[in-house]
N, C-alpha and C positions, 0 to 999 in steps of 0.2 A: 549251387552258387559257385561261380568261378573264382579263382584266386585273385584275379584282377579286380573283381567287383567287391571283394570282401573288405570290410572296414578293418582298421589296425587291430582292434581287440579280437575280431574274428580270426584274423590272420595269425595272431599269437596263439589262439586256441588250436587252430589247425596244425601249427608247427608242434605244439606240445602233444597233440594227439598222435602225430607221426612218431614222435620220440618215445612216448609212453606205451604205444602198442595197442591201445584200445581195450584193455581188459576192464573189468567192472570197477576197478579202483582208480582209473586214470583221471576221473574228476572233470574232464573237459566237456562232456556232453556233446562233443562235436562228431558228426557223421561224415564219412568220406565217400566220394563218388568219383567216377571217371578215372583220370590218370592217377589221382591221389590214392584211390582204392587199389589200383593195379600195383603201384609202388609199395603200398602197405602189404599187399599180398606177397610180393617178392621178398620183402624183409621178413615177414612172418614165417615164410617157408624155410628160411635159413635160421633165423634166430628164435622163432617161436615165442610163445608166451611163458614157457617154463612150467614145470610141474612143481607144485609147492613142496613136495617131499624130496625133490632131486637135489643132489649136491654138486653135480658136474654139468658143465655146458654141453657135454656130449649126450646127456640124458634129456635135453630139452625136446619137446615135441616139435616136429618140423614136417613140411609138406612135400619135400622133394622125393621121398621114397628112395628106392635103390635101383630104379630102372633108368636106363640111358635116355629113353624118350622124355620122361618127366624132367630129368636134369637138363636135357638139351632145350626144352621149352623154357625152363627157368633161366638158363644162360641167355637165351634170346630176349627174355623180358628185361633182365637187368641191363643188358647192353642198350635196350631201347630207352629205359627210364633214368639211367645214371651215367655220369661221365666216366671216361676210361679209368681214371685213377681210383674211383670208388669201385668200379667193376672188378679191378684187380684185387682190391682188399676183400671184397665179398667172395670172390673165387677162392682166395687163400683160406678164408674162414670156412667155406664149404668143405674144402679138402680136409682141414684140420678137425672141424667139429663133427662132420657127418661121415668121415671115412670114405670119401669118394675117390681116393687115389686109384683104385682098381678100374674105375670107369674111364680114366685117362688112357687106358690101354686100348681103347676102341678108337679107330681113326675118325669116326663121325664126331666123337666128343672133342677130340683135339682140334678139329676144324671149327668148332663152335666157341672155343674159349678165347679170352683176351690174353695174348701172350705177354709175359713179363719175366724178369729175372727169377722170381720165386717159382713161377711155373716151370721154368727151365730146370731149376734145382730139383723139383719134384719129379720131373721126367727122368733126370739123370739117376735119381735114386731108384726108379723103376726100370732102369735100362736092362738089367739082367733078366727081368721077368717079362719084358716086352715081346709080344709075338712079332714075327717077321712082317705081317700085314700092317703093323702099326709103325714100324721103325722109320719108314720113309716119311710118313706124315710127321712123326716126332722130329726128325731131322729138319724138316721144312720149318716147323714151329721154332726150333732152336736157332736155325739160321736167320730167321727174321729178327729175332731178339738180338742176336750177335751183330748183325749188320746195322741195326738201329744204334746199338751201343758204340760201334766203331765210328759211325757218323758223328755221334755226340762227343766222343773222347779223342779221336785220333789227331785231329788238326792241332788242338791245343797241346796235346802231349808231345807231338813232334816239334812244335815251335819252342816249347819250354825246354826240352832236352837238347835241341840243337844249339840254343843259346848257351846252355850249361856246358856243353861239349866244347864250344868255341872258347868260352872263358877259362875252361880248365886246361886248355892247350897254351900255356904261357910261353912267351918269347922274350928274350932279353934285349933285342934291338928293334923295338916296334916302330911302325910308322906313327906319325903324330895322332891320327884318328884311331889307332889301335891301343893307345896307352891306357892302362888301367890306373887312373890317378890315385884311387884310394890305396891300392897296394904299393904303388910307387912311393907315395908319401910315407906309408908305414915302413917301407924298406930303407928309407933315407932319413929317418928322424935323427940319427946320430950326426947328421950333417947340417943341423939347424944352426943358423947364424943369428943370434939374438939382436946384434946391432942393426941388422937389416930386416929382421922379423921374417925370414924366409928360409927355405930349405934348398940346399944344392942337390939336385937329383943326379947323383953320380951313377946310380943304377936304375934304369927304366924297366918297369914291368908292364908287359902288354898282353892283350888278348891275341892268342893265336887263331888261325883259321883251321877248323877241323878238316883234315884231309879225308879222302875216300877210304883210307885203310881203317881197320878196327882200332878204336881208341880205348873203349871201355868194355869190360865184361860184366854182364848182369846175370845173376842166378836167382830165379824165382822159385822158392821152395814152399810148396802149398800143401797144407793139411787138408786131406779130403774126407775127414770125418763128417758125419751127417750134419752137424751144426754149422759147418763152414760152406754150405751150398752156394750162397750168393757170392762169397769171396772167391770160390773156385771159378764161377762164371766171369766175374770182373777180371780176375787175374789172368785168365786165358785170353781175354780180349786184349788186355794190356800187353801180354806176352807177344801176341801177334803184331801189335803196333810197334813194340820195341824191336822185334825181329826184322821188321821192314826197314829199319834205319841202318845204313851201312856202317856208321861209326860205333854201333853197339853190337856186340856179340852176345846173344841172349840164349840162356838155357832155362828150360822149364821142367821142374821135377815135382811130382806129386807123391804123397806118401800116406799110408796108414801104419800098419805094422810092417809093410813091405814098401819098397821104393821103386817108382817107375819114372824113367826119363822119357818125356814126351817132346823133346826138343825137335826131333825130325818131323813132327807134325805141326810145327808152329805156323806154317804158311796157311793153315786152315784151322781156326780156333774151334770150329764145330767138331772136327776130328779129335782135337785135344779134349774137348768136353766129353765126348763119347768114349774116350780112352780112360776117363776117370771112373772110379767106383766109390760112390759116396757111402759112408758108413764104416763100421769096423773100428779097430783100436787105433792107437797112436804111438809111434816110436820116433820122436823128434831126433833123438841122438843118432839113430841109424840114418835118417835122412840127411842130417848135417854131415855125418861121416862121408856119405856119398858126395855131397856138394863140395866138401873140403878136398876130396880126391880129384875133383875136376878143375881146381884152381891152379893155374900156371903163372898168373901175373897178379899176385895179391894186391899190390899197390894200385892196380888199375881195376879192381874188382869190387862190385857191390853185390852183397848177398841179402835178399829180402825173404825173411821167414814170415809166412802168413799162417798163424795158428792161434788157437785159444790157449795154448801152452799146457794143456792137460797131458802130461808126459806119462806114457806107459813104459818107456824104456829106462835107461839109467840116467837119473837126473844129474848127478855130479859130472858124468862124462859129457853130457850135453853142454853144461856150463863151461867145462874145460875146453870144449871145441870152439865155443863162441869166443872165449878169451884168447885161444891160440890164433884164431882167424884175425881178430882185431890186432893182436900183437904183430902179426905178419904184414899188416897194412890194409887188410880188407875193411871196407865200410859195411857194417852190419846193421840192418834195420829189421825190427820185429814189429809186425802188424797183428794186432789181436783180431782184426777183421778188415776186409776191404769191401765195404758195402755202405748203403745209405742209412742203415739202422743204428749206427753207433756201436759202442762196445758191447759185446755179448758177455755171457758168463765166461770167466777165464780164471786161470790159476794165478792168484795174486802173489803168492810166494815166489813162483818162477818169474813173474813179471818184475818183482822187486829185485831179484837176483840178477836179472839181465840189466836192469837200470844201474845196479852197482858196478857192472862191468862197462858202463858207458854205452849201453844199447837200450834206451828206453823203449818199452812196449806200449803201444797205443793203437786205438782204432782209427782207421783212415777212410774217409769218403773217397769215391772215385774222382771227384773234382779236385781233391787235395793231392792225390797220388803223384801227378806230374811234378808238383813243387817238392814233394818228399824226395823223389828220384833226382831232381835237379840239385838239391842240397847235398845228397849223398855223392853224386858225381863230382861236385865242386869241393867236397870235403869241408863243408861248412855245417853249422848246427842244424839239425833236423827240425823243421817247423812242427813241433808237437802241439796238437790242439789243447786248449785250456781244460776241457772236460775229458778226462781219461777214465 
C-alpha cells in the first residue's frame, strides 16, 4: 500500500513503525515495503536495534561493516532517501558511532560524502594521517564547503562592518546628511533651553566616511583544540572576509600549546584550515601574549578570542593580559564557540572572571558574528545572546 493511499490511522502506524525500528515490541504490526523499507534499512544499518546487554551506542549492531564499498553504498542510499540536512547528521553519527573516520582517508569515500562544516573538522583532524593520494580530494571537499560559507556570510558581513567603520570615523563639522543626531543631542544636553524646550547644538557630531586607509585592527585568536573544530572553520572564513576589506587590517592566530600566525595565508581560507592542527593542549596565556605583542594601535584594535577557556597555561597571567589590553583601549571579545550548535562545554570560572573584567564570554552563531564585530568596532555594548 502506498503512503498516498493509506488512511490517517495507517499513516500514523507507518510513522511509528519508522520511529520504533520494527523490533518485536514496537506494537504497530505495520510492515514496510518499497522506499519505506529501503529507508528503514539505511537507518537500521547505522542505528541498529541495539543489544539488550549493551551500555553504549558504539556497541549497537549495525550493517555497514568496515569496508569502503558497503559504506559507499550506504552513503548513496541515504542521499537518495533523505534531504541534505538529514544526510549530514547521519554521516556525523556514522563517524562518531561506528568509527568510520579512517575510511575518509580514501578518495573514493570523500567523493561520496555530503560535505559540511563538521566533515571539514573531521578531515582537518585527520590531516596529519592523510596520504598524499587523498589530500587533493580532501582540499576539494574543504574548498567547496568554504566557498559555500563565503557566499552565505560575506555580503552581510562586509555591509555590516562597512557601516560600522563609517560610523566610527566621527567628524566635528559634518554635512547635514552626515549628522549623527543621537550623539549630537547627547553631546549638547548642557545647552538645553527649557523656555524653548530645545537644545542648542553648539557641537555637531557626524558620521565620517571611511577612507581607503586602514582604520581598524582585528586580531582573531583561535583555539584549535579538538572541540573547537567548527569554530576554526567559521573563523577562517570570516578571517578571509575581513582581510578582503581595505579598512580592516586582520591578523589570524591559532594556538594549542604553541602559537602559529597564519595571517599571510588569509587570502585563501583553505590554506589557513590546512595550516591548523586540531587537538592537543591549550595555552591561552601564551597565545594572548603573542597577540598583545602585535598590537601597535590599541585604541583602534579589536581582539577576538575564540576558545572554550580550558586553560592549560597560567590562569592569572591570562587574566592580567586581558585586563592590560582593555586598559590600553583594546576592545576584547571572548567567544566560547563560533558555530551553529550553541555553547559547548566551557570553563565557567574563567568565563566569570572575564565577565568581571568587562569581557563577557558567550557562544556566537555565524549569523550574529557581524553584529558582534560591528559593536566592537563602534565601541558600543556587545549584543550578548540571552542564552549563554
